[in-house]
C-alpha positions in Angstrom: 3.8 8.0 -5.2 6.8 7.1 -3.5 7.8 10.9 -2.9 4.3 11.6 -1.4 4.3 8.3 1.2 8.1 9.9 1.9 7.3 13.2 3.0 4.2 11.8 5.1 7.1 9.8 6.6 9.1 12.6 7.3 6.5 14.6 8.8 5.7 11.9 12.0 7.8 12.5 14.9 8.8 10.0 17.8 5.7 11.3 20.2 3.0 11.7 17.6 0.4 9.1 17.2 0.6 7.3 13.6 -2.4 7.6 11.9 -3.1 5.2 8.7 -1.0 6.0 5.8 -3.6 4.4 3.6 -6.2 7.0 4.5 -4.0 10.2 3.6 -3.3 8.9 0.4 -4.9 9.7 -3.0 -8.1 7.5 -4.0 -6.3 5.3 -6.9 -2.9 4.7 -4.9 -4.6 3.3 -1.8 -4.6 -0.4 -3.1 -0.7 -0.4 -3.4 -0.1 0.7 0.6 1.0 -2.8 2.2 -1.2 -2.2 5.2 1.4 -4.7 7.1 4.2 -2.3 7.0 1.9 0.7 9.0 3.1 1.5 11.8 1.1 2.2 15.1 2.8 4.0 18.2 2.1 1.9 21.3 4.0 3.9 23.6 7.4 2.6 25.6 7.0 -1.4 25.8 8.6 -1.8 28.9 8.2 -5.3 29.7 9.9 -6.1 26.2 12.9 -3.8 27.0 12.7 -5.5 30.6 13.2 -8.9 29.2 15.7 -7.7 26.0 18.2 -6.1 29.0 17.8 -9.5 30.9 18.6 -11.5 27.8 21.6 -9.5 27.2 23.0 -9.7 30.9 22.5 -13.5 31.1 24.0 -13.8 27.7 27.4 -12.0 28.6 27.7 -13.9 31.7 27.0 -17.6 29.9 29.5 -16.4 27.1 32.2 -15.6 29.9 31.7 -18.6 31.9 31.5 -20.7 28.8 35.1 -19.0 27.8 36.5 -19.4 31.1 35.4 -23.2 31.4 37.1 -23.9 27.8 40.3 -22.3 28.8 40.5 -24.2 31.5 42.5 -27.4 31.9 39.9 -30.0 32.8 38.4 -32.0 30.0 35.0 -32.6 32.2 34.7 -28.6 32.6 35.5 -27.8 28.8 32.8 -29.9 27.3 30.4 -28.2 29.8 31.7 -25.1 28.8 30.4 -25.5 24.9 27.1 -25.8 26.4 27.0 -22.6 28.1 28.9 -21.3 25.2 25.8 -21.9 23.3 23.6 -20.9 25.3 25.1 -17.5 26.2 25.1 -16.9 22.3 21.3 -17.9 21.9 20.5 -15.3 24.9 22.8 -12.7 24.0 21.7 -12.2 20.4 18.2 -11.6 20.9 18.8 -9.3 23.9 21.3 -7.5 22.0 18.8 -6.9 18.7 16.1 -5.5 21.2 18.5 -3.7 23.4 20.0 -1.9 20.3 16.3 -0.8 18.6 15.4 0.5 22.5 18.8 2.7 22.3 18.5 4.2 19.0 14.8 4.9 19.7 15.7 6.8 22.8 18.6 8.7 21.2 16.0 9.8 18.3 16.9 8.1 15.3 14.3 8.5 12.9 14.7 5.1 11.4 14.0 3.2 14.9 10.9 3.1 16.6 9.5 1.3 20.0 6.9 0.0 17.4 9.7 -2.1 16.0 10.3 -4.0 19.5 7.6 -6.8 20.0 5.0 -6.5 22.0 4.5 -9.1 25.2 
C-alpha cells in the first residue's frame, strides 16, 4: 500500500490539481488513508505570503532595535530593549517559516507546496 501511495504522490506536479487520494486506492485500502493528509491545490496565497514577508521584515527591524538598545549604556533604554527583542523574535519566527515555505515552493522542491501555507 505504501509503494502505491508513494507512486501517486510522485506523479503529482506543482501546477496540477490534486485529486482525492482515497478515490484512486483499491477498495480494501480506502479506510487506511487519513483524509486530513490529503492536499488540495488552492493556487498561490498572495495575502498569506505578503503577511509572512511583512512579519519577517518587522521582526528583523525589532530584533536590530532591541540589540542596539541592549548595547546602549543607558539602563532605562536597555530594559525596554528586551521587550523589543522578544517582540522581534515572536514576529520573526512565523514570518521566516512561512516565507521559507513559499520560497521553496517557488524554487520547485517536491516536499513543499503552497497548500502548506495557512489560508487567510
